[in-house]
All heavy atoms as an XYZ file, in Angstrom:
868
protein
N      95.121    101.802     91.375
C      95.207    100.432     91.927
C      96.400    100.388     92.866
O      97.462    100.899     92.589
C      95.361     99.416     90.793
C      95.313     98.036     91.240
S      95.047     96.854     89.889
C      93.318     97.211     89.580
N      96.220     99.702     93.995
C      97.244     99.566     94.985
C      97.696     98.127     95.073
O      96.864     97.203     94.979
C      96.706    100.061     96.351
C      97.707    100.038     97.457
C      97.109    100.565     98.721
C      98.085    100.349     99.859
N      97.512    100.346    101.168
N      98.962     97.906     95.331
C      99.538     96.581     95.426
C     100.184     96.341     96.774
O     100.835     97.221     97.314
C     100.569     96.287     94.323
C      99.999     96.410     92.939
C     100.179     97.564     92.189
C      99.321     95.382     92.378
C      99.666     97.714     90.951
C      98.795     95.498     91.109
C      98.978     96.648     90.358
N     100.014     95.161     97.276
C     100.714     94.651     98.437
C     101.491     93.416     97.923
O     101.081     92.805     96.967
C      99.765     94.287     99.590
C      99.000     95.426    100.146
C      99.869     96.456    100.879
O     100.924     96.050    101.416
O      99.497     97.618    100.909
N     102.570     93.057     98.596
C     103.440     91.960     98.117
C     103.747     90.958     99.204
O     103.945     91.338    100.389
C     104.708     92.552     97.584
C     104.504     93.579     96.487
C     104.457     94.928     96.758
C     104.366     93.133     95.173
C     104.219     95.846     95.736
C     104.137     94.056     94.164
C     104.078     95.400     94.435
N     103.822     89.724     98.789
C     104.295     88.641     99.636
C     105.266     87.811     98.825
O     104.853     87.155     97.859
C     103.125     87.776    100.142
C     103.430     87.084    101.393
C     102.205     86.700    102.168
O     101.146     87.343    102.034
O     102.309     85.715    102.903
N     106.569     87.896     99.182
C     107.603     87.223     98.404
C     107.989     85.886     99.056
O     108.088     85.819    100.279
C     108.827     88.094     98.320
C     109.930     87.426     97.485
C     111.170     88.312     97.331
O     111.270     89.357     97.994
O     112.024     87.954     96.532
N     108.190     84.881     98.250
C     108.588     83.563     98.752
C     109.911     83.161     98.123
O     110.302     83.677     97.084
C     107.503     82.508     98.432
C     106.280     82.708     99.286
C     105.250     83.525     98.843
C     106.184     82.091    100.538
C     104.131     83.688     99.631
C     105.034     82.269    101.319
C     104.006     83.096    100.859
N     110.609     82.240     98.754
C     111.899     81.735     98.282
C     111.762     80.884     97.040
O     112.608     80.982     96.145
C     112.481     80.854     99.392
C     113.761     81.180    100.123
C     114.623     82.241     99.673
O     115.538     81.984     98.848
O     114.511     83.362    100.114
N     110.773     80.001     96.990
C     110.672     79.008     95.884
C     109.259     79.002     95.294
O     108.306     79.461     95.899
C     110.967     77.597     96.396
O     109.915     77.185     97.301
C     112.319     77.516     97.104
N     109.195     78.421     94.084
C     107.884     78.222     93.431
C     106.980     77.342     94.283
O     105.814     77.627     94.433
C     108.088     77.646     92.033
C     108.742     78.685     91.133
C     106.765     77.147     91.431
C     109.192     78.172     89.763
N     107.575     76.311     94.862
C     106.790     75.380     95.702
C     106.148     76.106     96.907
O     105.046     75.820     97.290
C     107.647     74.204     96.144
C     108.057     73.244     95.067
C     109.195     73.743     94.202
O     109.889     74.731     94.578
O     109.410     73.161     93.110
N     106.886     77.057     97.486
C     106.352     77.838     98.601
C     105.139     78.677     98.168
O     104.146     78.813     98.889
C     107.389     78.752     99.210
C     108.487     77.984     99.954
O     108.274     76.821    100.326
O     109.582     78.569    100.116
N     105.207     79.237     96.962
C     104.059     79.967     96.425
C     102.869     79.046     96.242
O     101.720     79.382     96.592
C     104.403     80.661     95.057
C     103.190     81.217     94.380
C     105.442     81.752     95.298
N     103.127     77.868     95.703
C     102.009     76.920     95.483
C     101.388     76.479     96.790
O     100.167     76.378     96.907
C     102.535     75.699     94.707
C     103.095     76.014     93.304
C     103.595     74.720     92.612
C     102.138     76.739     92.422
N     102.193     76.233     97.836
C     101.667     75.865     99.123
C     100.782     76.942     99.657
O      99.696     76.738    100.173
C     102.832     75.568    100.158
C     102.312     75.515    101.547
C     103.526     74.266     99.792
N     101.228     78.200     99.581
C     100.443     79.328    100.030
C      99.115     79.387     99.323
O      98.074     79.500     99.966
C     101.219     80.627     99.852
C     100.468     81.835    100.323
C     100.627     82.307    101.593
C      99.582     82.522     99.481
C      99.950     83.424    102.073
C      98.890     83.621     99.900
C      99.073     84.083    101.187
O      98.367     85.192    101.639
N      99.123     79.286     97.996
C      97.894     79.379     97.208
C      96.907     78.272     97.541
O      95.706     78.500     97.625
C      98.202     79.447     95.758
C      98.942     80.727     95.313
C      99.377     80.608     93.828
C      98.054     81.931     95.501
N      97.432     77.042     97.714
C      96.563     75.920     98.056
C      95.916     76.197     99.459
O      94.756     75.920     99.654
C      97.358     74.625     98.091
C      96.575     73.480     98.747
C      97.727     74.213     96.664
N      96.689     76.775    100.347
C      96.181     76.983    101.734
C      95.135     78.060    101.804
O      94.274     78.065    102.712
C      97.327     77.273    102.696
O      97.892     78.519    102.428
N      95.130     79.032    100.877
C      94.136     80.091    100.937
C      92.995     79.877     99.911
O      92.085     80.702     99.892
C      94.750     81.506    100.711
C      95.776     81.796    101.826
C      95.362     81.642     99.343
N      93.106     78.877     99.103
C      92.068     78.613     98.059
C      90.767     78.191     98.719
O      90.745     77.546     99.741
C      92.566     77.544     97.101
N      89.661     78.586     98.118
C      88.370     78.101     98.607
C      88.291     76.582     98.679
O      88.886     75.903     97.806
C      87.349     78.638     97.594
C      88.063     79.736     96.898
C      89.527     79.400     96.922
N      87.635     76.064     99.675
C      87.482     74.636     99.839
C      86.994     73.975     98.558
O      86.084     74.484     97.924
C      86.568     74.335    101.000
C      86.341     72.881    101.280
C      87.355     72.127    101.815
C      85.094     72.278    101.075
C      87.197     70.773    102.075
C      84.917     70.943    101.313
C      85.959     70.192    101.817
O      85.803     68.870    102.053
N      87.591     72.868     98.170
C      87.205     72.044     97.019
C      87.621     72.728     95.704
O      87.227     72.231     94.649
C      85.701     71.709     97.010
C      85.242     70.880     98.175
S      86.041     69.288     98.292
C      85.361     68.421     96.902
N      88.392     73.763     95.736
C      88.845     74.346     94.493
C      90.157     73.698     94.108
O      91.156     73.839     94.795
C      89.064     75.882     94.663
C      89.635     76.497     93.395
C      88.772     77.625     92.960
C      89.441     78.237     91.742
N      88.569     79.043     91.007
N      90.122     72.861     93.096
C      91.299     72.083     92.718
C      92.138     72.672     91.635
O      93.277     72.289     91.465
C      90.869     70.706     92.242
C      90.613     69.692     93.355
C      90.440     68.346     92.740
O      89.483     68.097     92.047
N      91.361     67.504     93.050
N      91.614     73.629     90.873
C      92.355     74.197     89.750
C      92.506     75.697     90.049
O      91.546     76.410     90.244
C      91.639     74.033     88.434
C      91.423     72.551     88.141
C      92.463     74.677     87.309
C      90.619     72.287     86.895
N      93.762     76.129     90.104
C      94.066     77.514     90.391
C      94.956     78.123     89.330
O      95.865     77.458     88.831
C      94.800     77.636     91.748
C      94.034     77.091     92.963
C      94.952     76.945     94.140
C      92.906     78.010     93.305
N      94.713     79.380     88.939
C      95.561     79.986     87.923
C      96.823     80.594     88.572
O      96.816     81.052     89.697
C      94.673     81.104     87.367
C      93.791     81.456     88.534
C      93.568     80.164     89.310
N      97.892     80.586     87.782
C      99.127     81.209     88.255
C      99.830     81.744     86.955
O      99.622     81.216     85.893
C     100.028     80.220     89.006
C     101.136     80.944     89.733
C     100.546     79.123     88.139
C     101.780     80.092     90.812
N     100.575     82.800     87.098
C     101.214     83.427     85.945
C     102.750     83.291     86.008
O     103.324     83.345     87.125
C     100.889     84.916     85.859
O      99.519     85.098     85.665
N     103.364     83.134     84.868
C     104.802     83.171     84.731
C     105.060     84.265     83.699
O     104.740     84.169     82.533
C     105.319     81.828     84.217
O     106.724     81.832     84.076
N     105.659     85.377     84.204
C     105.786     86.574     83.394
C     106.981     87.395     83.830
O     107.127     87.671     85.043
C     104.455     87.375     83.576
C     104.350     88.651     82.787
C     104.185     88.666     81.419
C     104.370     89.898     83.441
C     104.094     89.848     80.694
C     104.216     91.075     82.721
C     104.091     91.035     81.360
O     103.961     92.207     80.654
N     107.812     87.763     82.894
C     108.965     88.620     83.081
C     109.882     88.187     84.286
O     110.323     89.014     85.101
C     108.527     90.080     83.305
C     107.988     90.714     82.027
C     107.799     92.159     82.157
C     107.389     92.770     80.801
N     107.168     94.176     80.886
N     110.094     86.893     84.396
C     111.004     86.371     85.424
C     110.377     86.186     86.795
O     111.063     85.965     87.788
N     109.047     86.274     86.863
C     108.326     86.074     88.133
C     107.262     85.001     87.953
O     106.624     84.926     86.890
C     107.641     87.350     88.617
C     108.606     88.449     88.997
C     109.028     89.392     88.053
C     109.102     88.530     90.302
C     109.940     90.387     88.404
C     109.987     89.475     90.652
C     110.413     90.437     89.702
O     111.306     91.444     90.048
N     106.999     84.226     88.972
C     105.882     83.295     89.026
C     105.013     83.854     90.140
O     105.481     84.057     91.268
C     106.347     81.856     89.362
C     105.148     80.953     89.556
C     107.236     81.326     88.232
N     103.755     84.112     89.837
C     102.894     84.829     90.784
C     101.399     84.610     90.571
O     100.966     84.088     89.531
C     103.176     86.342     90.687
C     102.807     86.985     89.400
C     101.559     87.490     89.146
C     103.758     86.986     88.349
C     101.258     88.057     87.947
C     103.456     87.585     87.158
C     102.181     88.081     86.944
N     100.662     85.014     91.578
C      99.207     85.082     91.478
C      98.809     86.400     92.146
O      99.386     86.831     93.126
C      98.574     83.892     92.194
O      97.206     83.904     92.024
N      97.787     87.005     91.554
C      97.210     88.244     92.116
C      95.916     87.901     92.823
O      95.001     87.297     92.220
C      96.924     89.261     91.003
C      98.128     89.737     90.266
S      98.994     91.003     91.173
C      99.989     91.594     89.857
N      95.807     88.248     94.073
C      94.638     87.953     94.877
C      94.042     89.300     95.358
O      94.773     90.081     95.968
C      94.998     87.067     96.074
C      93.799     86.823     96.953
C      95.650     85.773     95.603
N      92.731     89.528     95.120
C      92.162     90.790     95.619
C      92.065     90.784     97.169
O      91.535     89.843     97.719
C      90.786     90.834     94.956
C      90.500     89.466     94.454
C      91.809     88.748     94.363
N      92.561     91.814     97.739
C      92.433     91.952     99.218
C      91.101     92.624     99.550
O      90.456     92.321    100.525
C      93.585     92.792     99.805
C      94.900     92.035     99.646
C      93.313     93.118    101.275
C      96.130     92.827    100.133
N      90.668     93.518     98.652
C      89.384     94.191     98.783
C      88.476     93.654     97.663
O      88.375     94.282     96.616
C      89.546     95.694     98.729
O      90.304     95.993     97.516
C      90.241     96.270     99.921
N      87.854     92.499     97.916
C      87.055     91.855     96.842
C      85.976     92.725     96.229
O      85.703     92.570     95.043
C      86.464     90.618     97.506
C      87.139     90.451     98.784
C      87.769     91.763     99.154
N      85.315     93.529     97.008
C      84.179     94.303     96.447
C      84.671     95.399     95.509
O      84.114     95.592     94.422
C      83.354     94.887     97.574
C      82.621     93.878     98.435
C      81.821     94.561     99.533
C      81.704     93.013     97.568
N      85.691     96.133     95.907
C      86.203     97.200     95.039
C      87.285     96.768     94.107
O      87.492     97.367     93.031
C      86.693     98.368     95.900
O      87.885     98.035     96.524
N      88.045     95.743     94.484
C      89.172     95.309     93.674
C      90.299     96.303     93.664
O      91.192     96.223     92.849
N      90.252     97.268     94.560
C      91.252     98.359     94.557
C      92.623     97.906     94.997
O      93.632     98.363     94.475
C      90.772     99.462     95.498
C      91.697    100.663     95.551
C      91.158    101.694     96.471
O      89.957    102.039     96.438
O      91.984    102.204     97.312
N      92.743     96.925     95.905
C      94.020     96.468     96.412
C      94.240     95.026     96.068
O      93.367     94.158     96.349
C      94.112     96.660     97.927
O      93.890     98.033     98.242
C      95.506     96.280     98.447
N      95.352     94.711     95.407
C      95.699     93.351     95.036
C      96.961     92.927     95.798
O      97.878     93.690     95.945
C      95.975     93.289     93.507
C      94.816     93.551     92.591
C      95.285     93.556     91.137
C      93.751     92.485     92.770
N      96.949     91.684     96.246
C      98.125     91.088     96.853
C      98.802     90.257     95.783
O      98.197     89.347     95.184
C      97.705     90.209     98.033
C      98.803     89.391     98.675
C      99.884     90.298     99.295
C      98.244     88.463     99.744
N     100.071     90.522     95.530
C     100.847     89.783     94.580
C     101.683     88.769     95.378
O     102.586     89.213     96.138
C     101.778     90.700     93.745
C     102.594     89.938     92.741
S     103.552     91.114     91.735
C     104.466     89.991     90.726
N     101.349     87.498     95.249
C     102.088     86.423     95.878
C     103.095     85.907     94.857
O     102.670     85.482     93.812
C     101.131     85.323     96.371
C     100.147     85.878     97.347
C     101.907     84.150     96.978
C      98.763     85.507     97.049
N     104.410     86.021     95.120
C     105.347     85.770     94.035
C     106.682     85.205     94.495
O     107.013     85.249     95.665
C     105.592     87.088     93.262
C     106.487     88.050     94.037
C     107.842     88.126     93.708
C     105.998     88.874     94.985
C     108.676     88.999     94.365
C     106.814     89.765     95.669
C     108.158     89.816     95.354
O     108.967     90.658     96.021
N     107.410     84.742     93.526
C     108.827     84.422     93.641
C     109.466     84.684     92.324
O     108.755     84.749     91.293
C     109.059     82.950     94.123
O     110.440     82.756     94.450
C     108.670     81.953     93.039
N     110.760     84.811     92.307
C     111.483     84.944     91.050
C     111.630     83.558     90.397
O     111.919     82.580     91.125
C     112.829     85.593     91.228
C     112.717     87.058     91.632
C     114.065     87.697     91.806
C     113.832     89.165     92.204
N     115.108     89.834     92.436
N     111.399     83.460     89.119
C     111.521     82.162     88.481
C     110.682     82.111     87.217
O     110.159     83.124     86.759
N     110.613     80.927     86.650
C     109.833     80.751     85.422
C     109.245     79.348     85.410
O     109.842     78.409     85.902
C     110.797     80.874     84.213
C     110.119     80.787     82.862
C     111.100     80.947     81.756
C     110.531     80.964     80.364
N     109.403     80.168     80.075
N     108.036     79.242     84.917
C     107.391     77.953     84.694
C     106.855     77.940     83.272
O     106.396     78.944     82.762
C     106.217     77.759     85.656
C     106.613     77.597     87.114
S     105.200     77.396     88.192
C     104.832     75.670     87.987
N     106.954     76.795     82.643
C     106.355     76.630     81.301
C     104.853     76.655     81.393
O     104.260     76.235     82.403
C     106.826     75.327     80.664
C     108.312     75.332     80.347
O     108.857     76.442     80.084
O     108.938     74.282     80.361
N     104.192     77.067     80.339
C     102.725     77.064     80.287
C     102.232     75.618     80.366
O     102.858     74.710     79.881
C     102.214     77.713     79.011
C     102.395     79.189     78.951
C     101.747     79.800     77.757
O     100.510     79.661     77.606
N     102.507     80.401     76.887
N     101.078     75.447     80.979
C     100.444     74.144     81.038
C      99.794     73.905     82.383
O      99.654     74.811     83.210
N      99.393     72.653     82.565
C      98.754     72.259     83.831
C      99.753     71.477     84.673
O     100.410     70.569     84.208
C      97.514     71.405     83.535
C      96.785     70.984     84.841
S      95.149     70.248     84.577
C      95.412     69.055     83.334
N      99.858     71.874     85.954
C     100.770     71.247     86.867
C      99.979     70.580     88.016
O      99.080     71.186     88.548
C     101.720     72.298     87.487
C     102.788     72.754     86.534
C     102.515     73.725     85.585
C     104.039     72.199     86.573
C     103.453     74.167     84.690
C     105.012     72.657     85.704
C     104.743     73.641     84.771
O     105.687     74.048     83.881
N     100.362     69.340     88.336
C      99.833     68.679     89.490
C     100.769     68.988     90.654
O     101.980     68.961     90.523
C      99.822     67.179     89.221
C      99.280     66.342     90.374
C      99.322     64.888     90.040
O      98.342     64.354     89.452
O     100.382     64.253     90.318
N     100.165     69.306     91.809
C     100.952     69.696     92.952
C     100.562     68.819     94.121
O      99.404     68.696     94.483
C     100.733     71.164     93.334
C     101.518     71.603     94.486
C     102.892     71.591     94.467
C     100.894     72.069     95.649
C     103.640     72.047     95.533
C     101.614     72.511     96.709
C     103.004     72.500     96.664
N     101.563     68.190     94.732
C     101.430     67.374     95.911
C     101.923     68.180     97.095
O     103.126     68.359     97.268
C     102.246     66.089     95.755
C     102.107     65.146     96.953
O     101.626     65.553     97.995
O     102.485     63.963     96.804
N     100.976     68.675     97.892
C     101.344     69.560     99.004
C     102.163     68.864    100.086
O     103.056     69.446    100.666
C     100.108     70.282     99.612
C     100.533     71.437    100.525
C      99.209     69.298    100.317
C      99.443     72.355    100.916
N     101.931     67.578    100.302
C     102.663     66.870    101.372
C     104.121     66.644    100.968
O     104.975     66.685    101.831
C     101.985     65.528    101.718
O     101.932     64.717    100.598
N     104.391     66.456     99.705
C     105.772     66.294     99.222
C     106.377     67.574     98.746
O     107.583     67.635     98.533
C     105.794     65.242     98.113
N     105.560     68.633     98.580
C     106.013     69.916     98.078
C     106.650     69.759     96.682
O     107.739     70.310     96.407
C     106.980     70.611     99.016
C     106.358     71.759     99.778
C     107.307     72.354    100.740
C     107.731     73.715    100.290
N     108.544     74.416    101.273
N     105.992     68.968     95.832
C     106.510     68.705     94.471
C     105.428     69.039     93.425
O     104.228     68.833     93.698
C     106.893     67.258     94.290
C     107.976     66.792     95.261
C     109.332     67.146     94.782
C     110.375     66.592     95.726
N     111.618     67.214     95.647
N     105.829     69.522     92.280
C     104.916     69.802     91.195
C     105.485     69.164     89.936
O     106.669     69.030     89.778
C     104.656     71.285     91.020
C     105.855     72.060     90.567
N     106.839     72.471     91.406
C     106.213     72.506     89.353
C     107.731     73.167     90.769
N     107.419     73.154     89.464
N     104.556     68.798     89.022
C     104.976     68.242     87.757
C     103.975     68.599     86.691
O     102.781     68.739     86.937
C     105.174     66.733     87.813
C     103.891     65.918     88.046
C     104.131     64.447     88.078
C     102.882     63.676     88.349
N     103.053     62.261     88.363
N     104.473     68.780     85.503
C     103.614     69.092     84.326
C     102.837     67.847     83.933
O     103.380     66.749     83.821
C     104.503     69.540     83.167
C     103.831     70.211     81.991
C     103.059     71.435     82.373
C     104.849     70.567     80.932
N     101.492     68.001     83.818
C     100.618     66.878     83.415
C      99.686     67.309     82.299
O      99.505     68.478     82.039
C      99.787     66.369     84.646
C     100.685     65.805     85.725
C      98.901     67.443     85.194
N      99.078     66.306     81.645
C      98.145     66.619     80.586
C      96.713     66.466     80.988
O      95.827     66.968     80.308
C      98.457     65.759     79.347
O      98.366     64.390     79.677
N      96.417     65.758     82.067
C      95.065     65.562     82.550
C      95.046     65.623     84.068
O      96.013     65.289     84.716
C      94.440     64.234     82.047
C      94.254     64.217     80.549
C      95.222     63.045     82.497
N      93.842     65.953     84.603
C      93.639     65.863     86.078
C      93.299     64.424     86.396
O      92.304     63.904     85.882
C      92.494     66.749     86.472
C      92.845     68.213     86.496
S      91.426     69.238     87.029
C      90.974     68.518     88.579
N      94.097     63.782     87.181
C      93.885     62.346     87.503
C      93.559     62.080     88.929
O      92.931     61.057     89.218
C      95.144     61.556     87.110
C      95.440     61.592     85.638
C      96.732     60.834     85.300
O      97.574     60.676     86.205
O      96.897     60.475     84.144
N      93.936     62.961     89.823
C      93.801     62.629     91.249
C      93.039     63.673     92.010
O      93.342     64.854     91.964
C      95.198     62.500     91.875
C      96.120     61.598     91.057
C      96.741     60.476     91.797
N      96.702     60.472     93.221
C      97.776     60.230     93.919
N      98.949     60.053     93.407
N      97.657     60.135     95.257
N      92.045     63.250     92.745
C      91.224     64.149     93.538
C      91.980     64.641     94.790
O      91.591     65.678     95.361
C      89.901     63.475     93.952
N      93.042     63.937     95.170
C      93.800     64.371     96.373
C      94.925     65.345     96.047
O      95.705     65.707     96.914
C      94.315     63.139     97.127
C      95.348     62.334     96.288
O      95.225     62.346     95.013
O      96.222     61.710     96.872
N      95.020     65.770     94.820
C      96.047     66.709     94.405
C      95.420     68.060     94.030
O      94.244     68.110     93.710
C      96.863     66.179     93.202
C      97.460     64.821     93.378
C      98.583     64.860     94.351
C      99.221     63.455     94.416
N      99.951     63.194     95.604
N      96.218     69.066     93.970
C      95.800     70.369     93.507
C      96.449     70.595     92.156
O      97.513     70.104     91.897
C      96.165     71.468     94.471
C      95.376     71.371     95.734
O      95.811     70.727     96.673
N      94.226     72.025     95.805
N      95.793     71.371     91.325
C      96.282     71.615     89.982
C      96.394     73.088     89.723
O      95.541     73.864     90.201
C      95.385     70.960     88.930
C      95.412     69.420     89.016
C      94.637     68.735     89.912
C      96.365     68.723     88.261
C      94.729     67.362     90.012
C      96.440     67.360     88.355
C      95.618     66.672     89.260
O      95.720     65.299     89.343
N      97.426     73.521     89.039
C      97.645     74.872     88.627
C      97.687     75.022     87.129
O      98.366     74.207     86.509
C      98.941     75.420     89.236
C      98.847     75.606     90.716
C      99.198     74.574     91.602
C      98.449     76.819     91.266
C      99.131     74.728     92.987
C      98.366     77.002     92.645
C      98.710     75.948     93.489
N      97.028     75.981     86.625
C      97.119     76.305     85.209
C      98.081     77.495     85.100
O      97.773     78.569     85.631
C      95.729     76.683     84.588
C      94.733     75.572     84.771
C      95.911     77.091     83.122
C      95.060     74.291     84.063
N      99.193     77.288     84.459
C     100.212     78.348     84.313
C     100.003     79.003     82.970
O      99.988     78.341     81.954
C     101.661     77.775     84.434
C     102.669     78.845     84.162
C     101.884     77.168     85.787
N      99.868     80.313     83.035
C      99.733     81.126     81.811
C     100.950     82.046     81.715
O     101.503     82.477     82.728
C      98.388     81.903     81.751
C      98.262     82.795     82.996
C      97.229     80.969     81.682
C      97.137     83.772     82.905
N     101.350     82.374     80.492
C     102.434     83.298     80.266
C     101.940     84.330     79.254
O     102.147     84.153     78.052
C     103.657     82.577     79.697
O     104.144     81.639     80.631
N     101.312     85.388     79.764
C     100.770     86.364     78.819
C     101.883     87.098     78.072
O     102.997     87.271     78.599
C     100.014     87.321     79.735
C     100.576     87.160     81.072
C     101.096     85.733     81.135
N     101.602     87.546     76.905
C     102.555     88.365     76.127
C     102.703     89.711     76.779
O     103.754     90.281     76.859
C     102.051     88.521     74.686
C     103.040     89.288     73.842
C     102.574     89.400     72.434
N     102.340     88.086     71.944
C     102.243     87.757     70.656
N     102.377     88.699     69.753
N     102.017     86.551     70.245
N     101.539     90.255     77.259
C     101.541     91.529     77.921
C     100.507     91.493     79.056
O      99.443     90.973     78.884
C     101.162     92.609     76.915
C     101.224     94.000     77.471
C     101.102     95.041     76.457
N     101.207     96.349     77.083
C     100.781     97.428     76.576
N     100.256     97.453     75.358
N     100.862     98.602     77.234
N     100.888     92.057     80.175
C     100.004     92.101     81.353
C     100.215     93.437     82.081
O     101.185     93.579     82.832
C     100.329     90.906     82.279
C      99.377     90.805     83.459
O      98.769     91.804     83.853
O      99.253     89.676     83.989
N      99.388     94.383     81.820
C      99.566     95.733     82.332
C      99.436     95.820     83.848
O     100.142     96.601     84.483
C      98.625     96.764     81.677
O      97.284     96.319     81.841
C      98.937     96.897     80.180
N      98.591     94.965     84.424
C      98.459     94.965     85.908
C      99.745     94.407     86.503
O     100.270     94.980     87.451
C      97.215     94.163     86.336
C      95.948     94.899     85.880
C      97.219     93.954     87.840
C      94.648     94.152     86.119
N     100.227     93.302     85.922
C     101.499     92.732     86.466
C     102.684     93.712     86.241
O     103.533     93.860     87.093
C     101.770     91.417     85.767
N     102.665     94.377     85.075
C     103.746     95.399     84.830
C     103.732     96.484     85.944
O     104.803     96.881     86.416
C     103.543     96.036     83.432
C     103.932     95.089     82.335
O     104.732     94.150     82.535
O     103.437     95.306     81.202
N     102.549     96.952     86.295
C     102.418     97.986     87.309
C     102.954     97.468     88.666
O     103.680     98.172     89.410
C     100.979     98.484     87.440
N     102.568     96.226     88.993
C     103.050     95.645     90.289
C     104.573     95.417     90.260
O     105.259     95.768     91.223
C     102.311     94.301     90.551
N     105.067     94.874     89.161
C     106.505     94.572     89.064
C     107.324     95.861     89.128
O     108.408     95.894     89.770
C     106.820     93.748     87.791
C     106.239     92.331     87.922
C     108.291     93.724     87.467
C     106.206     91.539     86.634
N     106.810     96.961     88.575
C     107.539     98.187     88.614
C     107.694     98.721     90.056
O     108.671     99.414     90.389
C     106.848     99.252     87.738
O     105.669     99.714     88.371
N     106.772     98.344     90.925
C     106.875     98.767     92.343
C     107.849     97.848     93.131
O     108.270     98.292     94.231
C     105.515     98.732     92.985
C     104.579     99.781     92.476
C     103.222     99.790     93.206
O     103.110     99.302     94.286
N     102.218    100.319     92.530
N     108.214     96.710     92.570
C     109.165     95.860     93.274
C     110.587     96.379     93.131
O     111.437     96.151     93.984
C     109.128     94.430     92.684
C     107.877     93.642     92.977
C     107.899     92.326     92.189
C     107.724     93.343     94.446
N     110.859     97.086     92.036
C     112.240     97.550     91.794
C     112.586     98.826     92.538
O     111.822     99.639     92.845
C     112.408     97.795     90.295
O     112.009     96.664     89.575
């Protein structure tokens, strides 16, 4: 498996990027908080899945659902999806993630 990387300054910058590349009308997007990084893995080669793009920043987010307002560049932890004009992220914090471990090892 091959990795490419795109690093951002802030968590909000990562969220803006993910919202901008998400398929139209996709309101809920997954994101990971793992080993001091907040990231999403996006396949660059969708058919083979051989190359993944890791969009990341250093940081931590608690698990849960976050509402993101792209115009204000703000996110907040919420318990329900309430607004159709907002994007939502489900943050997961796996105990172990071998694909992320492989990508993170290439960052150092």
